[in-house]
C-alpha positions as CSV (number, residue, x, y, z in Angstrom):
1,M,81.6,-42.6,73.4
2,R,81.7,-39.6,75.8
3,A,80.9,-37.2,72.9
4,A,78.0,-39.4,71.9
5,R,76.6,-39.5,75.4
6,T,77.0,-35.8,75.8
7,A,75.1,-35.2,72.6
8,L,72.3,-37.4,73.8
9,R,72.0,-35.5,77.1
10,L,71.8,-32.1,75.5
11,P,68.2,-30.7,75.4
12,A,66.8,-30.3,72.0
13,L,66.6,-26.8,70.8
14,P,63.0,-25.5,70.4
15,Q,62.0,-25.2,66.8
16,L,60.7,-22.0,65.6
17,R,57.2,-22.3,64.1
18,T,56.3,-19.9,61.3
19,K,52.7,-19.1,60.9
20,E,51.4,-19.3,57.4
21,P,49.6,-16.3,56.2
22,K,45.9,-16.8,56.3
23,R,44.1,-16.7,53.1
24,K,41.1,-14.6,52.7
25,T,37.9,-16.6,52.9
26,M,34.9,-16.0,50.7
27,S,33.1,-14.2,53.5
28,A,36.0,-11.9,54.0
29,R,36.0,-11.0,50.3
30,R,32.3,-10.2,50.3
31,P,32.7,-6.5,51.5
32,D,35.4,-5.9,48.8
33,C,33.0,-7.2,46.2
34,V,30.3,-4.9,47.3
35,V,32.6,-1.9,47.1
36,W,33.6,-2.9,43.5
37,L,30.0,-3.3,42.5
38,G,29.1,0.1,43.9
39,A,32.0,1.5,41.9
40,A,30.6,-0.1,38.8
41,F,27.3,1.6,39.5
42,L,29.0,5.0,39.7
43,A,31.0,4.2,36.6
44,G,27.8,3.6,34.7
45,Y,26.0,6.6,36.2
46,L,28.3,9.3,34.7
47,P,28.1,8.0,31.1
48,G,24.3,7.9,31.5
49,I,24.3,11.5,32.4
50,W,26.4,12.3,29.3
51,L,24.1,10.3,27.0
52,G,20.9,12.0,28.2
53,R,22.2,15.5,28.6
54,D,20.6,16.8,25.4
55,G,17.2,15.2,25.9
56,T,16.7,14.8,22.2
57,T,16.3,11.0,22.1
58,A,12.8,9.5,22.0
59,L,13.5,7.3,25.0
60,G,14.7,10.3,27.1
61,Q,11.6,12.3,26.2
62,Q,9.3,9.5,27.2
63,L,11.1,9.0,30.5
64,A,11.0,12.7,31.2
65,V,7.2,12.7,30.7
66,W,6.8,9.6,32.8
67,Y,8.7,11.0,35.8
68,T,7.4,14.5,35.6
69,E,3.7,13.9,35.0
70,S,1.4,14.7,37.9
71,P,0.6,11.6,40.0
72,E,-2.8,13.1,40.9
73,G,-5.5,10.4,40.8
74,T,-3.0,7.6,40.9
75,A,-4.2,4.7,43.1
76,F,-2.0,3.4,45.8
77,A,-2.2,-0.2,44.4
78,A,-0.9,1.0,41.0
79,A,1.9,3.1,42.6
80,F,2.9,0.2,44.9
81,G,2.6,-2.4,42.1
82,A,4.8,-0.6,39.7
83,R,7.5,0.0,42.3
84,F,7.4,-3.4,43.7
85,A,7.6,-5.0,40.2
86,V,10.7,-3.0,39.3
87,G,12.4,-3.8,42.6
88,A,11.5,-7.5,42.5
89,L,12.9,-7.8,39.0
90,Q,16.2,-6.3,40.1
91,L,16.5,-8.6,43.1
92,C,15.7,-11.6,40.9
93,A,18.4,-10.6,38.5
94,V,20.9,-10.4,41.3
95,L,19.8,-13.7,42.7
96,L,20.1,-15.5,39.3
97,C,23.7,-14.2,38.9
98,G,24.7,-16.1,42.0
99,F,23.8,-19.4,40.3
100,C,26.0,-18.8,37.3
101,I,29.8,-19.4,37.2
102,W,30.2,-16.1,35.5
103,G,28.0,-14.4,38.0
104,I,30.5,-11.8,39.3
105,G,31.0,-10.4,35.8
106,L,27.2,-10.3,35.2
107,L,26.8,-8.5,38.5
108,V,29.3,-5.9,37.5
109,L,27.5,-5.4,34.2
110,F,24.1,-5.3,36.0
111,F,25.1,-2.5,38.3
112,A,26.9,-0.5,35.5
113,V,23.7,-0.7,33.4
114,R,21.5,0.2,36.3
115,G,23.7,3.2,37.1
116,G,23.7,4.3,33.4
117,F,19.9,4.1,33.3
118,L,19.4,6.2,36.4
119,G,21.9,8.8,35.2
120,F,20.2,8.9,31.8
121,C,16.8,9.4,33.5
122,A,18.1,12.2,35.6
123,A,19.7,14.0,32.7
124,S,16.6,13.6,30.5
125,V,14.4,15.1,33.2
126,A,16.8,18.0,33.7
127,A,17.0,18.6,29.9
128,A,13.2,18.6,29.7
129,D,12.2,20.6,32.8
130,G,15.4,22.2,34.0
131,A,16.5,22.3,37.6
132,A,13.0,22.5,39.0
133,G,12.0,19.3,37.2
134,L,15.2,17.6,38.4
135,L,14.4,18.5,42.0
136,R,10.9,17.1,41.8
137,Y,12.3,13.9,40.2
138,R,14.8,13.6,43.0
139,R,12.2,14.2,45.7
140,D,9.9,11.5,44.2
141,T,12.4,8.8,43.5
142,A,15.5,9.3,45.7
143,V,14.2,7.2,48.7
144,A,13.2,4.3,46.5
145,D,16.3,4.4,44.3
146,V,18.8,4.5,47.2
147,A,16.9,1.9,49.2
148,M,16.8,-0.5,46.2
149,L,20.5,0.1,45.4
150,L,21.5,-0.8,49.0
151,L,19.3,-3.9,49.0
152,C,20.7,-5.0,45.6
153,L,24.3,-4.4,46.9
154,W,23.6,-6.4,50.1
155,L,22.2,-9.3,48.2
156,A,24.9,-9.1,45.5
157,G,27.6,-9.8,48.1
158,W,26.1,-13.2,48.9
159,S,25.4,-13.8,45.2
160,A,29.0,-13.1,44.3
161,Q,30.1,-15.5,47.0
162,L,28.0,-18.3,45.6
163,A,29.1,-17.5,42.0
164,A,32.8,-17.7,43.1
165,Q,32.3,-21.0,44.7
166,L,30.5,-22.4,41.6
167,F,33.4,-21.1,39.5
168,C,35.9,-23.0,41.7
169,A,33.7,-26.1,41.5
170,A,33.7,-25.9,37.7
171,Q,37.5,-25.9,37.8
172,G,37.6,-29.0,40.1
173,R,38.0,-27.2,43.4
174,A,34.6,-27.7,44.9
175,T,34.1,-26.7,48.6
176,R,31.7,-28.0,51.2
177,E,30.4,-24.4,51.8
178,T,28.5,-24.2,48.5
179,P,25.1,-25.7,49.7
180,G,25.1,-23.6,52.8
181,T,25.9,-20.5,50.8
182,A,23.0,-21.2,48.4
183,R,20.6,-21.6,51.4
184,R,21.8,-18.3,52.9
185,L,21.5,-16.5,49.6
186,L,17.9,-17.7,49.2
187,S,17.0,-16.7,52.7
188,R,18.4,-13.3,52.2
189,F,16.6,-13.0,48.9
190,A,13.3,-13.6,50.7
191,A,14.2,-11.0,53.3
192,A,15.1,-8.5,50.5
193,I,11.8,-9.1,48.8
194,V,10.0,-8.2,52.1
195,L,12.1,-5.1,52.5
196,S,11.4,-4.2,48.9
197,A,7.7,-4.4,49.5
198,A,8.0,-2.1,52.5
199,V,10.1,0.4,50.4
200,S,7.5,0.2,47.6
201,A,4.7,0.9,50.1
202,V,6.5,4.0,51.4
203,G,7.0,5.1,47.8
204,G,3.3,4.7,47.0
205,V,2.4,6.7,50.1
206,L,4.8,9.5,49.0
207,V,3.2,9.5,45.5
208,L,-0.3,10.0,47.0
209,A,1.0,12.7,49.3
210,V,2.7,14.6,46.5
211,G,-0.4,14.2,44.3
212,S,-2.7,15.6,47.0
213,G,-0.4,18.4,47.7
214,R,-0.3,19.7,44.2
């Protein structure tokens, strides 16, 4: 009896609580996805340079003529419209990838193909006009290309997040965050379109400035 009473009087030992490791949320994984998509762009850029290094293909020759012809007499509306159409198509492609369960793989393919095309264009211009033509090409397109790449990568982070949530929903692991993620993606797509229009306007002004300076 005494032993039982003594056991009842003893204070309970504090239990050690072990913290479970926190899992990465979708928002925490978004920067990693952007890094991988940028790596896919670079991975496609180098083979594009290799494919266009000779400049013997018909497509490469047409691209070289397109990028090296004098923009003198080009109207601002035409220069702005061409650039804005290309940028809007890229952003639309990134947006649509977010509403597909295989969107992350499609985004990787998109950025790899985009990188390969830009590398092919640069190599074709260099093969046609040498270093001078390549420098002119970079001067005319560097601002627009870099700005659109950053916009697409920024939007692709949110698109990949929605695609991952839809993939989980297809496997029976739906989350409550999906409708909110879709709304955020659409709002950022609208902002990216506005920024793309601003970038296209700057590119159109640069075209007119280069044309008048020649």
